[in-house]
Structure formats: C-alpha cells, structure tokens
HTML snippet that shows the backbone in 3Dmol.js (N, CA, C, O; Angstrom):
<script src="https://3Dmol.org/build/3Dmol-min.js"></script>
<div id="view" style="width:600px;height:400px;position:relative"></div>
<script>
const pdb = `
ATOM      1  N   MET A   1     -14.364  -6.187   7.661  1.00  0.00           N
ATOM      2  CA  MET A   1     -13.529  -5.173   8.421  1.00  0.00           C
ATOM      3  C   MET A   1     -13.372  -5.205   9.672  1.00  0.00           C
ATOM      4  O   MET A   1     -14.430  -5.151  10.300  1.00  0.00           O
ATOM      5  N   SER A   2     -12.164  -5.293  10.453  1.00  0.00           N
ATOM      6  CA  SER A   2     -12.403  -5.027  11.678  1.00  0.00           C
ATOM      7  C   SER A   2     -12.266  -3.751  12.362  1.00  0.00           C
ATOM      8  O   SER A   2     -11.843  -2.741  11.800  1.00  0.00           O
ATOM      9  N   LYS A   3     -12.643  -3.806  13.639  1.00  0.00           N
ATOM     10  CA  LYS A   3     -12.615  -2.698  14.254  1.00  0.00           C
ATOM     11  C   LYS A   3     -11.199  -2.323  14.512  1.00  0.00           C
ATOM     12  O   LYS A   3     -10.346  -3.089  14.960  1.00  0.00           O
ATOM     13  N   ASN A   4     -11.049  -1.255  14.236  1.00  0.00           N
ATOM     14  CA  ASN A   4      -9.566  -0.423  14.600  1.00  0.00           C
ATOM     15  C   ASN A   4      -9.110   0.192  15.815  1.00  0.00           C
ATOM     16  O   ASN A   4      -8.966   1.414  15.776  1.00  0.00           O
ATOM     17  N   SER A   5      -8.822  -0.489  17.026  1.00  0.00           N
ATOM     18  CA  SER A   5      -9.093  -0.081  18.352  1.00  0.00           C
ATOM     19  C   SER A   5      -7.212   0.549  18.512  1.00  0.00           C
ATOM     20  O   SER A   5      -6.721   1.051  19.523  1.00  0.00           O
ATOM     21  N   ASN A   6      -6.730   0.377  17.598  1.00  0.00           N
ATOM     22  CA  ASN A   6      -5.355   0.595  17.903  1.00  0.00           C
ATOM     23  C   ASN A   6      -4.644   2.164  17.519  1.00  0.00           C
ATOM     24  O   ASN A   6      -3.890   2.946  18.099  1.00  0.00           O
ATOM     25  N   ILE A   7      -5.314   2.116  16.277  1.00  0.00           N
ATOM     26  CA  ILE A   7      -5.238   3.714  15.556  1.00  0.00           C
ATOM     27  C   ILE A   7      -6.093   4.590  15.941  1.00  0.00           C
ATOM     28  O   ILE A   7      -7.207   4.066  15.924  1.00  0.00           O
ATOM     29  N   LYS A   8      -6.134   5.581  16.254  1.00  0.00           N
ATOM     30  CA  LYS A   8      -6.748   6.574  16.406  1.00  0.00           C
ATOM     31  C   LYS A   8      -6.880   7.883  15.394  1.00  0.00           C
ATOM     32  O   LYS A   8      -7.937   8.500  15.265  1.00  0.00           O
ATOM     33  N   LYS A   9      -5.554   8.243  14.639  1.00  0.00           N
ATOM     34  CA  LYS A   9      -5.876   8.968  13.775  1.00  0.00           C
ATOM     35  C   LYS A   9      -4.567   8.663  12.798  1.00  0.00           C
ATOM     36  O   LYS A   9      -3.552   8.051  13.132  1.00  0.00           O
ATOM     37  N   VAL A  10      -4.844   9.228  11.555  1.00  0.00           N
ATOM     38  CA  VAL A  10      -3.837   9.237  10.886  1.00  0.00           C
ATOM     39  C   VAL A  10      -3.544  10.514  10.091  1.00  0.00           C
ATOM     40  O   VAL A  10      -4.390  10.895   9.282  1.00  0.00           O
ATOM     41  N   VAL A  11      -2.247  11.301  10.284  1.00  0.00           N
ATOM     42  CA  VAL A  11      -1.919  12.332  10.060  1.00  0.00           C
ATOM     43  C   VAL A  11      -1.146  12.654   8.628  1.00  0.00           C
ATOM     44  O   VAL A  11      -0.073  12.107   8.374  1.00  0.00           O
ATOM     45  N   LEU A  12      -1.723  13.503   7.794  1.00  0.00           N
ATOM     46  CA  LEU A  12      -0.848  13.473   6.577  1.00  0.00           C
ATOM     47  C   LEU A  12       0.138  15.165   6.739  1.00  0.00           C
ATOM     48  O   LEU A  12      -0.357  16.231   7.102  1.00  0.00           O
ATOM     49  N   GLU A  13       1.262  14.978   6.433  1.00  0.00           N
ATOM     50  CA  GLU A  13       2.157  16.071   6.397  1.00  0.00           C
ATOM     51  C   GLU A  13       1.711  16.573   5.197  1.00  0.00           C
ATOM     52  O   GLU A  13       2.002  15.752   4.326  1.00  0.00           O
ATOM     53  N   LYS A  14       0.979  17.806   4.594  1.00  0.00           N
ATOM     54  CA  LYS A  14       0.918  18.187   3.445  1.00  0.00           C
ATOM     55  C   LYS A  14       2.349  18.536   2.896  1.00  0.00           C
ATOM     56  O   LYS A  14       2.670  18.014   1.828  1.00  0.00           O
ATOM     57  N   ALA A  15       3.143  19.280   3.459  1.00  0.00           N
ATOM     58  CA  ALA A  15       4.409  19.703   2.861  1.00  0.00           C
ATOM     59  C   ALA A  15       5.145  18.502   2.411  1.00  0.00           C
ATOM     60  O   ALA A  15       6.125  18.731   1.701  1.00  0.00           O
ATOM     61  N   LYS A  16       4.841  17.136   2.707  1.00  0.00           N
ATOM     62  CA  LYS A  16       5.786  16.010   2.493  1.00  0.00           C
ATOM     63  C   LYS A  16       5.240  15.156   1.520  1.00  0.00           C
ATOM     64  O   LYS A  16       5.897  14.212   1.081  1.00  0.00           O
ATOM     65  N   CYS A  17       3.760  15.476   1.032  1.00  0.00           N
ATOM     66  CA  CYS A  17       3.404  14.552   0.143  1.00  0.00           C
ATOM     67  C   CYS A  17       3.779  14.891  -1.254  1.00  0.00           C
ATOM     68  O   CYS A  17       3.726  16.067  -1.617  1.00  0.00           O
ATOM     69  N   ILE A  18       4.154  13.945  -2.068  1.00  0.00           N
ATOM     70  CA  ILE A  18       4.489  14.352  -3.267  1.00  0.00           C
ATOM     71  C   ILE A  18       3.619  13.594  -4.263  1.00  0.00           C
ATOM     72  O   ILE A  18       4.043  13.385  -5.399  1.00  0.00           O
ATOM     73  N   GLY A  19       2.273  13.128  -3.829  1.00  0.00           N
ATOM     74  CA  GLY A  19       1.197  12.862  -4.835  1.00  0.00           C
ATOM     75  C   GLY A  19       1.216  11.581  -5.488  1.00  0.00           C
ATOM     76  O   GLY A  19       0.571  11.544  -6.536  1.00  0.00           O
ATOM     77  N   CYS A  20       1.803  10.503  -5.128  1.00  0.00           N
ATOM     78  CA  CYS A  20       2.205   9.271  -5.721  1.00  0.00           C
ATOM     79  C   CYS A  20       0.805   8.478  -5.655  1.00  0.00           C
ATOM     80  O   CYS A  20       0.554   7.607  -6.488  1.00  0.00           O
ATOM     81  N   ALA A  21      -0.130   8.832  -4.587  1.00  0.00           N
ATOM     82  CA  ALA A  21      -1.354   8.016  -4.334  1.00  0.00           C
ATOM     83  C   ALA A  21      -1.270   6.481  -3.901  1.00  0.00           C
ATOM     84  O   ALA A  21      -2.248   5.737  -3.968  1.00  0.00           O
ATOM     85  N   THR A  22      -0.029   6.081  -3.455  1.00  0.00           N
ATOM     86  CA  THR A  22       0.238   5.086  -2.924  1.00  0.00           C
ATOM     87  C   THR A  22      -0.804   4.507  -1.902  1.00  0.00           C
ATOM     88  O   THR A  22      -1.297   3.381  -1.838  1.00  0.00           O
ATOM     89  N   CYS A  23      -0.971   5.511  -1.200  1.00  0.00           N
ATOM     90  CA  CYS A  23      -1.421   5.203   0.006  1.00  0.00           C
ATOM     91  C   CYS A  23      -3.511   5.077  -0.492  1.00  0.00           C
ATOM     92  O   CYS A  23      -4.309   4.768   0.393  1.00  0.00           O
ATOM     93  N   VAL A  24      -3.899   5.315  -1.654  1.00  0.00           N
ATOM     94  CA  VAL A  24      -4.979   5.546  -2.228  1.00  0.00           C
ATOM     95  C   VAL A  24      -5.007   4.108  -2.543  1.00  0.00           C
ATOM     96  O   VAL A  24      -5.783   3.407  -1.894  1.00  0.00           O
ATOM     97  N   VAL A  25      -4.259   3.566  -3.461  1.00  0.00           N
ATOM     98  CA  VAL A  25      -4.206   2.541  -3.932  1.00  0.00           C
ATOM     99  C   VAL A  25      -4.343   1.120  -3.000  1.00  0.00           C
ATOM    100  O   VAL A  25      -5.076   0.180  -3.308  1.00  0.00           O
ATOM    101  N   LEU A  26      -3.386   1.181  -1.667  1.00  0.00           N
ATOM    102  CA  LEU A  26      -3.504   0.340  -0.776  1.00  0.00           C
ATOM    103  C   LEU A  26      -4.611   0.113   0.201  1.00  0.00           C
ATOM    104  O   LEU A  26      -4.972  -0.989   0.615  1.00  0.00           O
ATOM    105  N   CYS A  27      -5.097   1.243   0.516  1.00  0.00           N
ATOM    106  CA  CYS A  27      -6.236   1.852   0.971  1.00  0.00           C
ATOM    107  C   CYS A  27      -7.085   2.658   1.094  1.00  0.00           C
ATOM    108  O   CYS A  27      -7.165   3.421   2.057  1.00  0.00           O
ATOM    109  N   PRO A  28      -8.112   2.610  -0.173  1.00  0.00           N
ATOM    110  CA  PRO A  28      -8.888   3.569  -0.496  1.00  0.00           C
ATOM    111  C   PRO A  28     -10.129   3.760   0.512  1.00  0.00           C
ATOM    112  O   PRO A  28     -11.001   4.626   0.455  1.00  0.00           O
ATOM    113  N   GLU A  29      -9.963   2.622   1.543  1.00  0.00           N
ATOM    114  CA  GLU A  29     -11.301   3.016   2.486  1.00  0.00           C
ATOM    115  C   GLU A  29     -10.900   4.387   3.209  1.00  0.00           C
ATOM    116  O   GLU A  29     -11.630   5.336   3.498  1.00  0.00           O
ATOM    117  N   VAL A  30      -9.561   4.220   3.413  1.00  0.00           N
ATOM    118  CA  VAL A  30      -9.537   5.860   4.498  1.00  0.00           C
ATOM    119  C   VAL A  30      -8.511   6.741   3.245  1.00  0.00           C
ATOM    120  O   VAL A  30      -9.260   7.686   2.999  1.00  0.00           O
ATOM    121  N   PHE A  31      -7.678   6.878   2.650  1.00  0.00           N
ATOM    122  CA  PHE A  31      -7.041   7.698   1.786  1.00  0.00           C
ATOM    123  C   PHE A  31      -8.078   7.910   0.526  1.00  0.00           C
ATOM    124  O   PHE A  31      -8.658   6.940   0.037  1.00  0.00           O
ATOM    125  N   SER A  32      -8.276   9.305   0.016  1.00  0.00           N
ATOM    126  CA  SER A  32      -8.337   9.586  -1.111  1.00  0.00           C
ATOM    127  C   SER A  32      -7.210  10.609  -1.866  1.00  0.00           C
ATOM    128  O   SER A  32      -6.175  10.984  -1.316  1.00  0.00           O
ATOM    129  N   PHE A  33      -7.566  10.929  -3.040  1.00  0.00           N
ATOM    130  CA  PHE A  33      -6.618  12.097  -3.621  1.00  0.00           C
ATOM    131  C   PHE A  33      -7.194  13.301  -4.256  1.00  0.00           C
ATOM    132  O   PHE A  33      -8.079  13.316  -5.112  1.00  0.00           O
ATOM    133  N   ASN A  34      -6.566  14.332  -3.716  1.00  0.00           N
ATOM    134  CA  ASN A  34      -6.917  15.759  -3.902  1.00  0.00           C
ATOM    135  C   ASN A  34      -6.520  16.323  -5.268  1.00  0.00           C
ATOM    136  O   ASN A  34      -5.467  16.948  -5.391  1.00  0.00           O
ATOM    137  N   ASP A  35      -7.357  16.107  -6.304  1.00  0.00           N
ATOM    138  CA  ASP A  35      -6.870  16.676  -7.574  1.00  0.00           C
ATOM    139  C   ASP A  35      -6.551  17.690  -7.715  1.00  0.00           C
ATOM    140  O   ASP A  35      -5.942  17.863  -8.771  1.00  0.00           O
ATOM    141  N   SER A  36      -6.760  19.105  -6.694  1.00  0.00           N
ATOM    142  CA  SER A  36      -6.490  19.990  -7.187  1.00  0.00           C
ATOM    143  C   SER A  36      -5.318  20.571  -6.510  1.00  0.00           C
ATOM    144  O   SER A  36      -4.692  21.572  -6.860  1.00  0.00           O
ATOM    145  N   GLU A  37      -5.146  19.958  -5.689  1.00  0.00           N
ATOM    146  CA  GLU A  37      -3.913  20.204  -4.660  1.00  0.00           C
ATOM    147  C   GLU A  37      -2.778  19.131  -4.781  1.00  0.00           C
ATOM    148  O   GLU A  37      -1.754  19.363  -4.138  1.00  0.00           O
ATOM    149  N   THR A  38      -2.838  17.906  -5.578  1.00  0.00           N
ATOM    150  CA  THR A  38      -2.140  16.590  -6.077  1.00  0.00           C
ATOM    151  C   THR A  38      -1.735  16.302  -4.701  1.00  0.00           C
ATOM    152  O   THR A  38      -0.529  16.484  -4.537  1.00  0.00           O
ATOM    153  N   ILE A  39      -2.296  15.951  -3.778  1.00  0.00           N
ATOM    154  CA  ILE A  39      -1.943  15.219  -2.559  1.00  0.00           C
ATOM    155  C   ILE A  39      -3.125  14.358  -1.960  1.00  0.00           C
ATOM    156  O   ILE A  39      -4.342  14.516  -2.059  1.00  0.00           O
ATOM    157  N   ALA A  40      -2.562  13.633  -1.467  1.00  0.00           N
ATOM    158  CA  ALA A  40      -3.530  12.670  -0.620  1.00  0.00           C
ATOM    159  C   ALA A  40      -4.285  13.115   0.480  1.00  0.00           C
ATOM    160  O   ALA A  40      -3.848  14.042   1.162  1.00  0.00           O
ATOM    161  N   VAL A  41      -5.728  12.398   0.838  1.00  0.00           N
ATOM    162  CA  VAL A  41      -6.532  13.003   1.902  1.00  0.00           C
ATOM    163  C   VAL A  41      -6.761  11.950   2.694  1.00  0.00           C
ATOM    164  O   VAL A  41      -7.063  10.844   2.246  1.00  0.00           O
ATOM    165  N   VAL A  42      -6.615  12.254   4.120  1.00  0.00           N
ATOM    166  CA  VAL A  42      -7.206  11.073   5.255  1.00  0.00           C
ATOM    167  C   VAL A  42      -8.843  11.365   5.854  1.00  0.00           C
ATOM    168  O   VAL A  42      -9.451  12.336   6.303  1.00  0.00           O
ATOM    169  N   ASN A  43      -9.097  10.152   5.616  1.00  0.00           N
ATOM    170  CA  ASN A  43     -10.587  10.254   5.808  1.00  0.00           C
ATOM    171  C   ASN A  43     -10.452   9.684   7.436  1.00  0.00           C
ATOM    172  O   ASN A  43     -10.048   8.537   7.630  1.00  0.00           O
ATOM    173  N   ASP A  44     -10.704  10.294   8.213  1.00  0.00           N
ATOM    174  CA  ASP A  44     -10.395   9.985   9.752  1.00  0.00           C
ATOM    175  C   ASP A  44     -11.290   9.468  10.460  1.00  0.00           C
ATOM    176  O   ASP A  44     -11.011   9.003  11.565  1.00  0.00           O
ATOM    177  N   LYS A  45     -12.698   9.446   9.901  1.00  0.00           N
ATOM    178  CA  LYS A  45     -13.633   8.694  10.179  1.00  0.00           C
ATOM    179  C   LYS A  45     -13.338   7.110   9.835  1.00  0.00           C
ATOM    180  O   LYS A  45     -13.484   6.182  10.631  1.00  0.00           O
ATOM    181  N   ALA A  46     -12.945   7.024   8.644  1.00  0.00           N
ATOM    182  CA  ALA A  46     -12.839   5.685   8.339  1.00  0.00           C
ATOM    183  C   ALA A  46     -11.568   4.832   9.090  1.00  0.00           C
ATOM    184  O   ALA A  46     -11.346   3.624   9.010  1.00  0.00           O
ATOM    185  N   VAL A  47     -11.242   5.276   9.414  1.00  0.00           N
ATOM    186  CA  VAL A  47      -9.877   5.099  10.170  1.00  0.00           C
ATOM    187  C   VAL A  47      -9.880   4.156  11.288  1.00  0.00           C
ATOM    188  O   VAL A  47      -8.966   3.370  11.538  1.00  0.00           O
ATOM    189  N   GLU A  48     -11.266   4.322  12.119  1.00  0.00           N
ATOM    190  CA  GLU A  48     -11.332   3.618  13.002  1.00  0.00           C
ATOM    191  C   GLU A  48     -12.412   2.101  12.780  1.00  0.00           C
ATOM    192  O   GLU A  48     -12.640   1.276  13.665  1.00  0.00           O
ATOM    193  N   THR A  49     -12.877   2.068  11.541  1.00  0.00           N
ATOM    194  CA  THR A  49     -13.596   1.086  10.862  1.00  0.00           C
ATOM    195  C   THR A  49     -13.025   0.130   9.729  1.00  0.00           C
ATOM    196  O   THR A  49     -13.605  -0.868   9.301  1.00  0.00           O
ATOM    197  N   THR A  50     -11.672   0.653   9.281  1.00  0.00           N
ATOM    198  CA  THR A  50     -10.748  -0.030   8.414  1.00  0.00           C
ATOM    199  C   THR A  50     -10.042  -0.905   9.118  1.00  0.00           C
ATOM    200  O   THR A  50      -9.993  -0.748  10.338  1.00  0.00           O
ATOM    201  N   ASP A  51      -9.166  -2.298   8.336  1.00  0.00           N
ATOM    202  CA  ASP A  51      -8.634  -3.085   9.101  1.00  0.00           C
ATOM    203  C   ASP A  51      -7.450  -2.459   9.121  1.00  0.00           C
ATOM    204  O   ASP A  51      -6.918  -1.854   8.191  1.00  0.00           O
ATOM    205  N   CYS A  52      -6.827  -2.719  10.836  1.00  0.00           N
ATOM    206  CA  CYS A  52      -5.359  -2.020  11.322  1.00  0.00           C
ATOM    207  C   CYS A  52      -4.221  -2.265  10.351  1.00  0.00           C
ATOM    208  O   CYS A  52      -3.473  -1.345  10.019  1.00  0.00           O
ATOM    209  N   GLU A  53      -4.093  -3.462   9.907  1.00  0.00           N
ATOM    210  CA  GLU A  53      -2.931  -3.830   8.820  1.00  0.00           C
ATOM    211  C   GLU A  53      -3.157  -3.170   7.280  1.00  0.00           C
ATOM    212  O   GLU A  53      -2.231  -3.032   6.480  1.00  0.00           O
ATOM    213  N   LYS A  54      -4.396  -2.834   7.043  1.00  0.00           N
ATOM    214  CA  LYS A  54      -4.167  -2.281   5.480  1.00  0.00           C
ATOM    215  C   LYS A  54      -3.730  -0.594   6.068  1.00  0.00           C
ATOM    216  O   LYS A  54      -2.991   0.016   5.295  1.00  0.00           O
ATOM    217  N   VAL A  55      -4.034  -0.048   7.010  1.00  0.00           N
ATOM    218  CA  VAL A  55      -4.020   1.366   7.041  1.00  0.00           C
ATOM    219  C   VAL A  55      -2.288   1.274   7.496  1.00  0.00           C
ATOM    220  O   VAL A  55      -1.556   2.203   7.156  1.00  0.00           O
ATOM    221  N   ARG A  56      -1.928   0.521   7.993  1.00  0.00           N
ATOM    222  CA  ARG A  56      -0.454   0.485   8.663  1.00  0.00           C
ATOM    223  C   ARG A  56       0.505   0.382   7.382  1.00  0.00           C
ATOM    224  O   ARG A  56       1.585   0.968   7.296  1.00  0.00           O
ATOM    225  N   SER A  57      -0.084  -0.503   6.339  1.00  0.00           N
ATOM    226  CA  SER A  57       0.697  -0.941   5.117  1.00  0.00           C
ATOM    227  C   SER A  57       0.976   0.222   4.398  1.00  0.00           C
ATOM    228  O   SER A  57       2.068   0.651   4.025  1.00  0.00           O
ATOM    229  N   ALA A  58      -0.583   0.858   4.194  1.00  0.00           N
ATOM    230  CA  ALA A  58      -0.793   2.165   3.281  1.00  0.00           C
ATOM    231  C   ALA A  58       0.541   3.386   3.991  1.00  0.00           C
ATOM    232  O   ALA A  58       1.490   3.770   3.306  1.00  0.00           O
ATOM    233  N   VAL A  59       0.314   3.811   5.428  1.00  0.00           N
ATOM    234  CA  VAL A  59       1.363   4.426   5.962  1.00  0.00           C
ATOM    235  C   VAL A  59       2.611   4.092   5.712  1.00  0.00           C
ATOM    236  O   VAL A  59       3.360   5.042   5.486  1.00  0.00           O
ATOM    237  N   GLN A  60       3.161   2.820   5.677  1.00  0.00           N
ATOM    238  CA  GLN A  60       4.363   2.412   5.727  1.00  0.00           C
ATOM    239  C   GLN A  60       5.216   2.139   4.142  1.00  0.00           C
ATOM    240  O   GLN A  60       6.403   1.947   3.880  1.00  0.00           O
ATOM    241  N   ALA A  61       3.858   2.241   3.203  1.00  0.00           N
ATOM    242  CA  ALA A  61       4.503   2.299   2.036  1.00  0.00           C
ATOM    243  C   ALA A  61       4.870   3.920   1.534  1.00  0.00           C
ATOM    244  O   ALA A  61       5.651   4.084   0.596  1.00  0.00           O
ATOM    245  N   CYS A  62       4.448   4.709   2.007  1.00  0.00           N
ATOM    246  CA  CYS A  62       4.635   6.080   1.626  1.00  0.00           C
ATOM    247  C   CYS A  62       6.015   6.336   1.156  1.00  0.00           C
ATOM    248  O   CYS A  62       6.765   5.819   1.984  1.00  0.00           O
ATOM    249  N   PRO A  63       6.778   6.963   0.094  1.00  0.00           N
ATOM    250  CA  PRO A  63       7.638   6.989  -0.379  1.00  0.00           C
ATOM    251  C   PRO A  63       8.549   8.411   0.556  1.00  0.00           C
ATOM    252  O   PRO A  63       9.731   8.662   0.791  1.00  0.00           O
ATOM    253  N   SER A  64       7.127   9.114   0.892  1.00  0.00           N
ATOM    254  CA  SER A  64       8.144  10.499   1.492  1.00  0.00           C
ATOM    255  C   SER A  64       7.772  10.499   2.896  1.00  0.00           C
ATOM    256  O   SER A  64       7.986  11.579   3.445  1.00  0.00           O
ATOM    257  N   GLU A  65       7.285   9.610   3.614  1.00  0.00           N
ATOM    258  CA  GLU A  65       7.193   9.516   4.492  1.00  0.00           C
ATOM    259  C   GLU A  65       6.117  10.554   5.518  1.00  0.00           C
ATOM    260  O   GLU A  65       6.355  10.926   6.667  1.00  0.00           O
ATOM    261  N   ALA A  66       4.972  10.837   4.734  1.00  0.00           N
ATOM    262  CA  ALA A  66       4.116  12.204   4.895  1.00  0.00           C
ATOM    263  C   ALA A  66       3.163  11.790   5.504  1.00  0.00           C
ATOM    264  O   ALA A  66       2.202  12.550   5.627  1.00  0.00           O
ATOM    265  N   LEU A  67       3.096  10.068   6.252  1.00  0.00           N
ATOM    266  CA  LEU A  67       1.774  10.000   7.060  1.00  0.00           C
ATOM    267  C   LEU A  67       2.189   9.384   8.077  1.00  0.00           C
ATOM    268  O   LEU A  67       3.141   8.604   8.075  1.00  0.00           O
ATOM    269  N   LEU A  68       1.396   9.731   9.186  1.00  0.00           N
ATOM    270  CA  LEU A  68       1.774   9.395  10.478  1.00  0.00           C
ATOM    271  C   LEU A  68       0.945   8.711  11.061  1.00  0.00           C
ATOM    272  O   LEU A  68      -0.205   9.118  10.892  1.00  0.00           O
ATOM    273  N   ILE A  69       1.082   7.508  11.914  1.00  0.00           N
ATOM    274  CA  ILE A  69      -0.349   6.976  12.846  1.00  0.00           C
ATOM    275  C   ILE A  69      -0.025   7.640  14.343  1.00  0.00           C
ATOM    276  O   ILE A  69       1.074   7.773  14.881  1.00  0.00           O
ATOM    277  N   LYS A  70      -1.057   7.931  14.729  1.00  0.00           N
ATOM    278  CA  LYS A  70      -1.408   8.370  15.963  1.00  0.00           C
ATOM    279  C   LYS A  70      -2.041   6.996  16.783  1.00  0.00           C
ATOM    280  O   LYS A  70      -2.793   6.257  16.147  1.00  0.00           O
ATOM    281  N   GLU A  71      -1.748   6.711  18.063  1.00  0.00           N
ATOM    282  CA  GLU A  71      -2.048   5.896  18.755  1.00  0.00           C
ATOM    283  C   GLU A  71      -2.668   5.861  20.016  1.00  0.00           C
ATOM    284  O   GLU A  71      -2.885   4.782  20.568  1.00  0.00           O
TER     285      GLU A  71
END
`;
const viewer = $3Dmol.createViewer("view");
viewer.addModel(pdb, "pdb");
viewer.setStyle({}, {cartoon: {color: "spectrum"}});
viewer.zoomTo();
viewer.render();
</script>
C-alpha cells in the first residue's frame, strides 16, 4: 500500500448515507459498516495509509454522495 499524502480525511454525511455498503466493499481498509445505525463508518487513521486511488474510487462510487474528501 502506498502512503496517501493527498487525502487528509474522508467525511461521511450521515444524513445522506443510505447504507448500501458500496464503500465498504471497495475499500474495507477505510470503511466499515455500523449495523446498529445501518450506515457506513470511516476509519480516518486508515485513510493516510491506504492507496489513494482505492479511497477515491469508493468515494466516487457512493450513490448518495454521502462521502467527501478533504485534501
């Protein structure tokens, strides 16, 4: 895995998350699923060590546009 210097943080807008778990499937190193709230969860500590393109792909694939990248 490459160091991820471009992305500092991924923000999840909880109100927009529809719980599809696409981000979790595409990038499980950064995203997980909270079963009790039926929404995704972002592991900010993993963002910096996960491949940049993998994180971007997961964010771009979000059908409800609930994920934002802070650079």
